[in-house]
C-alpha positions as CSV (number, residue, x, y, z in Angstrom):
1,M,0.2,-0.2,-0.3
2,S,1.0,3.6,-0.8
3,S,0.4,6.3,1.3
4,P,-2.4,8.8,0.2
5,A,-1.8,12.2,-0.2
6,R,-2.7,13.9,3.0
7,G,-1.4,17.4,2.3
8,Q,0.7,19.3,-0.5
9,G,3.6,21.0,-0.9
10,P,7.5,20.7,-1.4
11,Q,9.3,18.0,0.1
12,Q,12.4,19.0,2.3
13,G,14.7,16.7,3.7
14,P,15.0,13.1,3.8
15,A,12.2,12.4,6.7
16,L,9.7,13.5,4.6
17,Q,11.1,12.0,1.4
18,M,11.3,8.6,3.3
19,Q,7.9,9.2,4.9
20,M,6.1,9.1,1.4
21,A,6.9,6.0,0.9
22,L,5.6,4.6,3.6
23,P,2.7,1.6,3.7
24,V,-0.1,3.0,5.2
25,P,-3.5,0.9,6.3
26,A,-6.2,2.1,4.6
27,T,-8.8,4.2,7.1
28,G,-12.0,2.5,7.8
29,A,-11.5,-0.4,5.0
30,G,-7.8,-1.5,6.6
31,L,-9.9,-2.9,9.7
32,A,-11.9,-5.3,7.7
33,N,-9.3,-7.0,5.9
34,P,-8.0,-10.5,6.1
35,W,-5.6,-11.2,9.3
36,P,-2.6,-12.5,7.3
37,S,-2.6,-9.6,5.3
38,H,-2.3,-7.4,8.2
39,E,0.7,-9.3,9.3
40,A,2.4,-8.5,5.7
41,E,1.7,-5.3,6.0
42,A,2.8,-4.6,9.7
43,A,6.4,-6.6,8.7
44,S,6.5,-4.2,5.4
45,L,6.2,-1.0,7.9
46,R,8.6,-2.3,10.2
47,A,11.1,-2.7,8.0
48,H,11.0,0.8,6.3
49,T,10.6,2.2,9.6
50,L,13.9,0.3,10.9
51,K,16.0,1.6,7.7
52,R,14.2,5.2,8.4
53,L,15.5,4.9,11.8
54,K,19.0,3.8,11.1
55,A,19.1,6.9,8.4
56,L,17.9,9.3,11.1
57,E,20.7,8.4,13.9
58,A,23.7,8.1,11.3
59,A,22.7,11.5,10.1
60,P,20.5,13.2,12.3
61,S,21.1,16.9,11.2
62,A,23.1,16.9,8.1
63,P,21.6,17.5,4.8
64,T,21.2,14.6,2.8
65,T,19.7,13.7,-0.7
66,P,17.2,10.9,-1.0
67,S,18.5,7.5,-1.1
68,P,17.5,5.0,-3.3
69,Q,17.9,2.0,-0.7
70,L,15.3,4.2,1.4
71,T,12.7,5.4,-0.7
72,A,10.5,3.2,-2.3
73,P,7.6,3.9,-5.3
74,G,4.6,5.9,-4.5
75,P,2.5,8.7,-5.6
76,R,3.7,12.2,-5.8
77,T,2.0,15.0,-3.7
78,S,3.0,17.8,-5.9
79,S,4.8,18.5,-8.9
80,T,7.3,20.4,-7.0
81,S,8.3,17.1,-5.2
82,G,11.7,16.6,-7.5
83,A,12.9,20.3,-6.2
84,P,16.2,19.8,-4.2
85,A,15.4,19.5,-0.4
86,S,16.9,21.3,2.0
87,S,17.7,20.2,5.9
88,P,14.7,19.8,8.1
89,P,15.4,21.4,11.6
90,V,16.9,19.2,14.1
91,A,13.7,19.5,16.2
92,A,11.8,17.9,13.0
93,D,14.4,14.9,13.0
94,T,13.6,14.7,16.7
95,S,10.1,14.5,16.5
96,L,10.1,12.0,13.8
97,Q,12.6,9.5,15.5
98,Q,10.4,9.6,18.2
99,L,7.2,9.2,16.1
100,L,9.1,6.2,14.4
101,Q,9.9,4.4,17.4
102,D,6.4,4.7,18.7
103,R,5.4,3.1,15.6
104,L,7.7,0.2,16.3
105,Q,6.1,-0.2,20.0
106,C,2.8,-0.3,18.2
107,L,3.8,-3.0,15.8
108,D,5.1,-4.8,18.6
109,E,1.7,-4.6,20.2
110,H,0.1,-5.2,16.8
111,D,1.8,-8.5,16.5
112,K,1.4,-9.6,20.1
113,A,-2.6,-9.1,19.6
114,L,-2.5,-11.3,16.7
115,K,-0.9,-14.3,18.5
116,E,-3.2,-14.1,21.2
117,L,-6.0,-13.5,18.9
118,K,-5.0,-17.0,16.9
119,K,-5.0,-18.6,20.1
120,A,-8.1,-17.7,20.6
121,T,-9.4,-18.6,17.6
122,H,-7.6,-21.5,17.0
123,P,-7.1,-23.3,20.2
124,D,-5.1,-26.6,20.5
125,P,-6.5,-28.8,21.2
126,S,-9.9,-27.3,20.2
127,P,-13.3,-27.2,22.4
128,E,-15.0,-29.3,20.0
129,Q,-11.9,-31.9,20.4
130,Q,-11.8,-32.0,24.0
131,A,-15.6,-32.1,24.5
132,L,-15.2,-35.3,22.2
133,E,-12.6,-37.1,24.2
134,A,-14.5,-36.0,27.7
135,R,-17.8,-37.8,26.1
136,H,-15.6,-40.9,25.0
137,E,-14.2,-41.1,28.8
138,L,-17.4,-40.5,30.4
139,S,-18.9,-43.3,28.5
140,R,-16.2,-45.4,29.1
141,L,-16.3,-44.8,32.9
142,Q,-20.5,-45.0,33.1
143,A,-19.9,-48.8,31.2
144,I,-17.1,-49.4,34.2
145,L,-19.4,-48.6,36.7
146,A,-22.5,-50.3,35.1
147,E,-19.9,-53.4,35.2
148,A,-19.1,-53.1,38.8
149,A,-22.7,-52.9,40.1
150,R,-23.1,-56.3,38.4
151,Q,-19.3,-57.7,39.3
152,P,-17.7,-55.8,41.9
153,E,-14.5,-57.7,41.5
154,T,-13.5,-56.2,38.0
155,L,-12.5,-53.4,39.7
156,L,-10.0,-55.1,41.6
157,P,-6.2,-55.1,40.9
158,P,-4.6,-58.5,40.2
159,A,-2.9,-58.7,43.4
160,F,-6.5,-58.8,44.9
161,R,-8.0,-61.3,42.7
162,G,-6.3,-63.8,45.2
163,L,-8.0,-62.5,48.1
164,G,-11.3,-64.1,48.5
165,P,-14.3,-62.2,50.6
166,G,-13.2,-64.7,53.7
167,G,-9.2,-63.3,53.4
168,A,-6.5,-65.2,52.8
169,A,-3.4,-66.4,54.6
170,T,-0.9,-64.2,53.8
171,L,-0.8,-60.5,52.7
172,S,1.9,-59.6,50.2
173,A,3.9,-56.4,49.9
174,E,2.3,-56.3,46.1
175,V,-1.2,-56.1,47.9
176,K,-0.2,-53.3,50.3
177,E,1.3,-51.5,47.4
178,A,-1.5,-51.8,45.3
179,L,-4.0,-50.6,47.7
180,E,-1.7,-47.7,48.9
181,A,-1.8,-46.9,44.9
182,R,-5.5,-46.9,44.9
183,T,-5.8,-44.6,48.0
184,N,-3.6,-42.0,46.5
185,E,-5.3,-42.0,43.0
186,V,-8.7,-40.8,45.3
187,K,-6.7,-38.4,46.6
188,E,-5.2,-36.8,43.5
189,W,-8.8,-37.1,41.5
190,R,-10.4,-35.4,44.5
191,S,-7.3,-32.9,44.0
192,K,-8.2,-32.3,40.6
193,L,-12.1,-32.1,40.9
194,E,-11.5,-29.2,43.5
195,T,-8.9,-27.6,41.2
196,L,-11.1,-27.9,38.5
197,Q,-14.4,-25.9,40.6
198,A,-11.9,-23.1,41.8
199,E,-11.2,-22.6,37.9
200,V,-14.5,-22.8,37.0
201,I,-15.2,-20.2,39.5
202,K,-12.4,-18.0,38.6
203,Q,-13.1,-18.3,34.8
204,E,-16.9,-16.9,35.7
205,A,-15.3,-14.0,37.4
206,Q,-12.8,-13.4,34.4
207,Q,-16.2,-13.5,31.6
208,T,-17.4,-10.8,33.7
209,G,-14.1,-8.8,33.3
210,R,-13.8,-9.7,29.9
211,R,-17.2,-8.2,28.9
212,A,-16.6,-4.9,30.7
213,E,-13.4,-4.8,28.8
214,R,-15.0,-5.5,25.2
215,D,-17.5,-2.5,26.1
216,R,-14.5,-0.5,26.8
217,L,-12.5,-1.4,23.8
218,F,-15.4,-0.9,21.4
219,Q,-15.9,2.5,22.1
220,R,-12.2,3.1,22.0
221,V,-12.0,1.9,18.4
222,A,-15.1,4.1,17.6
223,M,-13.6,7.0,18.9
224,M,-9.7,6.1,17.3
225,K,-11.7,5.4,13.9
226,A,-13.4,8.8,13.6
227,R,-10.3,10.6,15.0
228,S,-8.2,9.1,12.0
229,E,-10.8,9.7,9.4
230,D,-10.1,13.6,10.0
231,P,-7.7,14.7,7.9
232,E,-7.6,18.5,9.3
233,A,-4.6,18.1,11.1
234,V,-2.2,17.7,8.4
235,S,-3.9,20.1,6.0
236,A,-4.1,23.0,8.9
237,A,0.2,22.5,8.9
238,T,1.5,25.7,7.6
239,T,5.0,24.3,6.3
240,A,6.1,20.9,5.0
241,P,8.1,19.4,7.8
242,A,4.7,20.1,10.0
243,R,2.7,18.3,7.5
244,G,5.3,15.4,7.5
245,L,5.0,15.1,11.0
246,A,1.1,15.5,11.0
247,H,1.0,12.7,8.6
248,E,3.2,10.5,10.4
249,R,1.0,11.0,13.9
250,L,-2.0,10.1,11.4
251,I,-0.2,6.9,10.7
252,N,0.7,6.1,14.4
253,S,-3.2,6.8,15.2
254,E,-4.1,4.4,12.6
255,W,-2.0,1.5,13.5
256,E,-3.0,2.2,17.1
257,S,-6.8,2.1,15.9
258,R,-5.7,-1.4,14.4
259,V,-4.3,-2.5,17.6
260,E,-7.3,-1.5,19.4
261,A,-9.4,-3.6,16.7
262,V,-7.6,-6.5,17.3
263,R,-7.4,-6.4,20.8
264,L,-11.4,-6.1,20.6
265,R,-11.4,-9.0,18.7
266,V,-9.1,-10.5,20.8
267,V,-11.8,-10.2,23.7
268,E,-14.4,-11.1,21.6
269,A,-12.7,-14.4,20.6
270,Q,-11.6,-15.3,24.4
271,L,-15.6,-14.7,25.2
272,A,-16.4,-16.8,22.5
273,L,-13.8,-19.6,23.5
274,E,-14.8,-19.3,27.1
275,T,-18.4,-19.9,26.4
276,Q,-17.3,-23.0,24.7
277,L,-14.7,-24.7,27.3
278,A,-17.4,-24.0,29.9
279,G,-19.4,-27.0,28.6
280,V,-15.7,-28.5,28.4
281,R,-15.1,-28.1,31.8
282,E,-19.0,-29.5,32.6
283,L,-18.2,-32.6,30.9
284,T,-14.4,-32.8,32.4
285,M,-15.8,-32.6,35.7
286,Q,-18.5,-35.3,35.1
287,V,-15.4,-37.4,34.4
288,Y,-13.5,-36.3,37.1
289,Q,-16.6,-37.3,39.4
290,A,-16.8,-40.4,37.6
291,R,-13.3,-41.4,38.0
292,I,-13.5,-40.7,41.9
293,Q,-16.4,-43.0,41.9
294,V,-14.7,-45.8,39.9
295,A,-11.5,-45.4,42.0
296,E,-13.4,-45.1,45.6
297,K,-16.0,-48.0,44.8
298,A,-12.3,-50.1,44.2
299,L,-10.7,-48.6,47.2
300,E,-13.7,-49.7,49.6
301,L,-13.6,-53.2,47.8
302,M,-10.0,-53.6,48.5
303,Q,-9.9,-52.2,51.9
304,K,-12.7,-54.5,52.6
305,R,-10.9,-57.4,51.0
306,Y,-7.7,-56.4,52.9
307,R,-9.4,-55.8,56.5
308,A,-10.8,-59.6,56.0
309,A,-7.4,-61.3,55.1
310,A,-5.7,-59.3,58.1
311,E,-8.2,-60.3,60.6
312,S,-8.1,-63.8,59.4
313,R,-4.3,-63.9,59.6
314,E,-4.7,-62.4,62.8
315,R,-6.6,-64.9,64.1
316,D,-4.5,-67.8,62.6
317,L,-1.6,-66.2,64.0
318,K,-3.3,-66.2,67.3
319,A,-4.4,-69.4,67.3
320,K,-1.0,-70.7,66.2
321,A,0.6,-69.1,68.8
322,A,-1.9,-70.7,71.3
323,R,-0.9,-74.0,70.4
324,E,2.6,-73.4,70.5
325,E,2.1,-72.3,74.1
326,S,0.4,-75.0,74.7
327,K,3.4,-77.2,73.3
328,A,5.5,-75.4,75.6
329,W,3.9,-76.3,78.8
330,R,3.6,-80.1,77.9
331,S,6.9,-80.5,76.1
332,E,9.8,-81.8,78.8
333,D,12.6,-81.0,76.2
334,P,14.2,-77.5,77.1
335,L,14.9,-76.9,73.5
336,E,11.6,-77.6,72.2
337,R,9.8,-75.6,75.2
338,F,12.2,-72.6,74.4
339,R,11.5,-73.0,70.6
340,A,7.7,-73.5,71.3
341,R,7.6,-70.3,73.6
342,R,9.8,-68.0,71.7
343,L,7.7,-68.8,68.3
344,A,4.4,-68.4,70.4
345,E,6.0,-64.8,71.3
346,L,6.9,-64.2,67.4
347,L,3.2,-65.3,66.4
348,E,1.5,-62.9,69.0
349,L,4.2,-60.1,67.9
350,E,2.9,-60.9,64.3
351,A,-0.5,-60.7,65.1
352,Q,0.3,-56.9,66.3
353,V,2.1,-56.0,63.3
354,V,-0.9,-57.2,61.4
355,K,-3.4,-55.1,63.2
356,N,-1.1,-52.1,62.8
357,E,-0.6,-52.4,59.2
358,Q,-4.2,-52.9,58.6
359,A,-5.1,-49.6,60.5
360,L,-2.4,-48.0,58.5
361,A,-4.1,-49.3,55.3
362,T,-7.4,-49.2,55.9
363,H,-7.7,-45.8,57.5
364,P,-10.3,-46.1,60.1
365,T,-12.8,-43.4,61.2
366,P,-12.0,-40.6,61.9
367,S,-9.3,-40.5,59.3
368,L,-7.3,-37.7,58.1
369,D,-9.2,-36.9,55.1
370,E,-11.9,-36.7,56.3
371,Q,-11.2,-34.4,59.1
372,R,-8.9,-32.4,57.0
373,G,-12.3,-31.9,54.3
374,L,-14.5,-31.0,57.4
375,A,-12.1,-28.2,58.6
376,D,-11.9,-27.0,55.0
377,H,-15.7,-26.8,54.9
378,A,-15.8,-25.0,58.2
379,A,-13.5,-22.6,57.0
380,S,-15.4,-22.1,53.9
381,D,-18.8,-21.7,55.9
382,F,-16.9,-19.1,58.2
383,A,-15.6,-17.5,55.3
384,R,-18.9,-17.2,53.5
385,I,-20.4,-15.7,56.9
386,K,-17.9,-12.8,56.8
387,A,-18.9,-12.0,53.2
388,L,-22.2,-11.5,54.3
389,L,-21.1,-8.3,56.4
390,D,-18.5,-7.1,54.4
391,D,-20.8,-4.6,52.5
392,G,-22.9,-3.9,55.4
393,R,-26.1,-4.8,53.7
394,V,-27.5,-7.8,55.2
395,S,-31.2,-8.7,54.4
396,R,-33.5,-10.4,56.5
397,L,-32.7,-13.7,54.9
398,D,-29.0,-13.3,55.8
399,A,-30.1,-12.5,59.2
400,I,-31.9,-15.9,59.7
401,R,-28.7,-17.5,57.9
402,L,-26.8,-16.0,60.9
403,N,-29.1,-17.0,63.4
404,N,-29.3,-21.0,62.2
405,E,-25.6,-21.1,61.9
406,F,-25.3,-19.9,65.6
407,R,-27.7,-22.4,66.5
408,R,-25.8,-24.9,64.8
409,I,-22.1,-24.3,66.0
410,A,-22.9,-25.2,69.6
411,P,-24.4,-28.8,69.0
412,E,-21.7,-29.5,66.4
413,R,-19.1,-28.9,69.1
414,D,-20.4,-30.5,71.5
415,R,-20.5,-33.6,69.3
416,L,-16.9,-33.0,67.8
417,L,-15.6,-33.1,71.4
418,R,-17.7,-36.1,72.6
419,N,-16.8,-38.1,69.5
420,E,-14.2,-37.4,67.2
421,M,-11.6,-35.9,69.8
422,A,-12.2,-38.4,72.2
423,I,-11.6,-41.3,69.7
424,I,-8.3,-39.8,68.2
425,E,-7.1,-38.8,71.7
426,I,-7.7,-42.5,73.1
427,R,-6.0,-43.6,69.6
428,M,-3.0,-41.2,70.1
429,Q,-2.4,-42.5,73.4
430,Y,-2.5,-45.8,72.6
431,Y,-0.3,-45.3,69.4
432,E,2.2,-43.1,71.5
433,D,2.1,-46.3,74.5
434,A,2.6,-49.0,71.7
435,L,5.8,-46.9,70.4
436,T,7.5,-46.1,73.4
437,S,7.3,-49.9,74.5
438,V,8.8,-50.7,71.1
439,E,11.5,-48.5,71.5
440,I,12.5,-49.9,75.0
441,E,12.3,-53.3,73.9
442,L,14.5,-53.1,71.1
443,F,16.9,-51.1,73.1
444,Q,16.8,-53.8,75.6
445,D,16.6,-56.6,73.1
446,S,20.8,-56.9,73.6
447,L,20.2,-57.6,77.3
448,R,17.3,-60.0,76.4
449,D,20.0,-61.9,73.5
450,R,22.7,-62.6,76.5
451,F,19.9,-63.6,79.1
452,E,18.7,-66.4,76.8
453,H,21.8,-67.7,75.6
454,D,23.1,-68.2,79.4
455,L,19.7,-69.9,79.8
456,I,20.4,-72.4,76.8
457,R,23.8,-73.1,78.3
458,E,22.7,-74.0,81.3
459,R,19.5,-76.2,80.4
460,L,21.4,-77.9,77.5
461,P,24.2,-80.1,77.1
462,A,27.3,-79.0,75.8
463,S,26.4,-81.2,72.4
464,R,23.2,-79.4,71.9
465,W,25.0,-75.4,72.6
466,A,25.5,-75.1,68.9
467,Q,21.8,-76.0,68.0
468,G,20.4,-74.1,70.8
469,E,22.9,-71.0,69.5
470,A,21.4,-71.1,66.2
471,L,17.8,-71.4,67.2
472,L,18.3,-68.5,69.6
473,E,20.3,-66.3,66.5
474,E,17.1,-66.9,63.8
475,F,14.5,-66.3,66.3
476,E,16.1,-62.9,67.2
477,R,16.5,-61.9,63.6
478,Q,12.9,-62.6,63.1
479,H,12.0,-60.8,66.3
480,R,14.4,-57.7,65.6
481,A,12.2,-57.6,61.7
482,L,9.0,-57.6,63.2
483,M,9.9,-55.3,66.5
484,V,11.1,-53.0,63.0
485,R,8.2,-53.4,60.9
486,R,5.8,-52.6,64.1
487,R,7.8,-49.8,65.1
488,A,7.6,-48.2,61.2
489,A,3.8,-48.9,60.8
490,L,3.6,-47.0,64.8
491,E,5.4,-44.2,63.7
492,R,3.0,-43.7,60.6
493,L,0.1,-44.3,62.5
494,T,1.4,-41.6,65.3
495,D,2.0,-38.9,62.8
496,L,-1.3,-39.7,61.0
497,T,-3.1,-39.9,64.3
498,A,-1.2,-36.0,65.1
499,Q,-2.3,-34.7,61.9
500,T,-5.6,-35.4,62.1
501,L,-5.9,-33.9,65.6
502,D,-4.6,-31.1,64.2
503,Q,-7.4,-30.8,61.8
504,V,-9.9,-31.8,64.6
505,A,-8.4,-28.9,66.6
506,R,-8.5,-26.6,63.4
507,R,-11.9,-27.2,63.0
508,L,-12.7,-26.8,66.8
509,A,-10.8,-23.2,66.4
510,I,-12.7,-22.3,63.5
511,L,-16.1,-23.0,64.9
512,D,-15.1,-21.1,68.3
513,E,-14.0,-18.1,66.0
514,E,-17.4,-18.2,63.9
515,S,-19.3,-18.3,67.0
516,G,-17.9,-15.7,68.7
517,F,-17.8,-13.8,65.2
518,I,-21.8,-14.2,64.9
519,R,-22.4,-13.5,68.7
520,T,-20.6,-10.2,68.4
521,H,-22.5,-9.1,65.3
522,I,-25.7,-10.9,65.2
523,F,-27.0,-8.3,67.6
524,W,-26.3,-5.1,65.3
525,V,-27.6,-7.1,62.2
526,R,-30.6,-5.2,60.6
527,D,-33.3,-7.9,59.9
528,Q,-35.9,-5.4,59.5
529,E,-36.7,-2.7,57.2
530,P,-35.6,0.7,57.9
531,I,-38.4,3.2,59.9
532,G,-40.5,4.7,57.6
533,L,-44.4,5.3,57.1
534,A,-45.1,1.8,57.9
535,S,-43.4,2.2,61.5
536,F,-45.5,5.4,62.3
537,S,-48.4,3.7,61.7
538,Q,-47.4,0.3,63.7
539,A,-46.5,2.8,66.4
540,A,-50.1,4.2,66.5
541,R,-51.6,0.7,66.6
542,E,-49.7,-0.1,69.8
543,L,-50.5,3.4,71.4
544,Q,-53.9,3.2,70.7
545,L,-54.0,-0.5,72.3
546,L,-52.0,0.8,75.2
547,V,-54.6,3.6,76.1
548,T,-57.5,1.5,75.6
549,A,-56.0,-1.3,78.2
550,L,-55.1,1.5,80.9
551,G,-58.5,3.5,80.2
552,R,-59.9,-0.1,81.0
553,L,-58.0,-0.4,84.0
554,V,-59.0,2.9,86.1
555,Q,-62.5,1.6,85.1
556,E,-62.4,-1.2,87.0
557,T,-60.8,0.8,90.2
558,T,-63.7,3.2,90.1
559,K,-66.5,0.8,89.5
560,P,-66.8,-1.8,92.7
561,K,-69.0,-4.0,91.0
562,L,-66.4,-4.9,88.7
563,W,-63.7,-5.8,91.4
564,G,-63.1,-9.3,91.8
565,R,-64.1,-11.5,94.8
566,A,-60.4,-11.7,96.9
567,S,-59.5,-15.5,97.4
568,A,-58.0,-16.9,100.4
569,E,-54.4,-16.7,98.9
570,F,-54.7,-13.7,98.4
571,I,-55.8,-12.4,102.1
572,V,-53.2,-14.7,103.6
573,G,-50.4,-13.1,101.4
574,A,-51.5,-9.8,101.6
575,L,-51.6,-10.2,105.7
576,A,-48.0,-11.9,105.4
577,V,-46.8,-8.8,103.6
578,L,-48.1,-6.4,106.0
579,G,-46.8,-8.3,109.3
580,L,-43.3,-9.2,107.9
581,P,-41.7,-6.1,108.8
582,V,-43.3,-6.1,112.4
583,G,-42.0,-9.6,112.6
584,L,-38.7,-8.5,111.6
585,V,-38.1,-5.9,114.0
586,R,-39.5,-8.0,116.6
587,L,-36.6,-10.6,116.0
588,R,-33.9,-7.8,115.8
589,R,-34.5,-7.0,119.2
590,T,-34.8,-10.4,120.3
591,L,-31.4,-11.0,118.9
592,R,-29.9,-7.7,120.7
593,L,-31.0,-8.9,124.0
594,V,-29.4,-12.6,123.6
595,G,-26.3,-11.0,122.5
596,P,-23.3,-10.0,124.5
């Protein structure tokens, strides 16, 4: 594109000659051109502007002749354009240099806006593709849930297929790892769902801001377009350099208008894209909920199988321990008695380890995740209560909500102290005591080894010492391994219980703070309409009823026939009231006489 003739007059200096070769966007119609042409125009204008800036920086005030490399063919604005050029003033070149730098900045903003427009109009992946994938995934998950309703075992991983409903004799490490992995999966999908819900709320707020921005940009584009279509600034200039600078300002104004138009298109495209993505997020939320349902059903079934297997294993170990204990009492061989007794102890210890590991794997209620969720919910409720009073405008419905919340807090707090807090404190005390016992037993393990070693040498002949010491060494190795396993389980249980206790205490603190906040503010919350005409009419009715009641009382006192018959109780009470002072005076005199 070539620049339109904005003014007439002789061209003076290289600055004015170079600006005549500048590609200028067509006013008004240029805003409707395709965006690829805008990119080409912007690239051509950027290259030309950079050449002109280099020329101005090389010789800012020296008179020069037009250079073929810095000019381009364009329409002549007057018949005297080929006349010898005179040097422009230094101030004019400085202003021109600033205008060209502003133009480069405007072109950068134009390129940035075009990139945002492409991103908004052609997202990767597209909302349609995301919605299609979400529908396929939702259909697949719904089919899994339908199949699980008929055959729940399909949700179990391979490690749990061998665990029947009645449990199993052993619990492998693979079973524990699968149970822990499924527990982490449930937590992960719940976290993703919460993040997506927060994003939905955030995007709704952004949509409101985008609509306001769209209205502002629309007004700005219309104003700038009207200003760029007015050529009076160029024609009003009296000298050729002034007309050249005015023409440059007009070009910058037109490109600024184009930038604002692109930004308007960007905001409109983002609004349209966000409307499509809202449906995608709704589908994604359904997918997450379905995934959580699948994972929770599988986890519940896995925990049930694991619990049954652990209880079965614990019963078997205790039964074996009882048999070995009985064998130890019946046996007459010292080594066999020692073997049976220590094996019974190891079986009892393994049963305790299995019980602790079961509690660690199945997360009995009240669990950490449950209490953390309840505490977070209490915090969000308190934040919502505070938000009701932030603006100082509370309706009658808000006052009813405050009252209901205040009535709910006390029973909930008492129930929390009576149930969750009491259970967790008892559990915490049990785990702490058990962990302390394990630590002490591990510390005294060497003393017990020496004692058992001495007993073997005292009760067995020398020929059986090696057999007894080998058996003792094997039992001590198994005992230490079981103690280390139990200590690890108890440490994790103690840590989880402490965290659960912290969440319960946090929830209690939130409830106490919320109760104090509502109790402080509920008395000044206006739950009725302010005083108006209705208030005065109600006061007049109340005053009229009061005067009528007082008049009736006066009439009853002046008319004896309206008096009621005095009852015996009334007469006795009146006499007691009258005689009470006399009795008190006589009692006082009597006490004075009796006293010293």
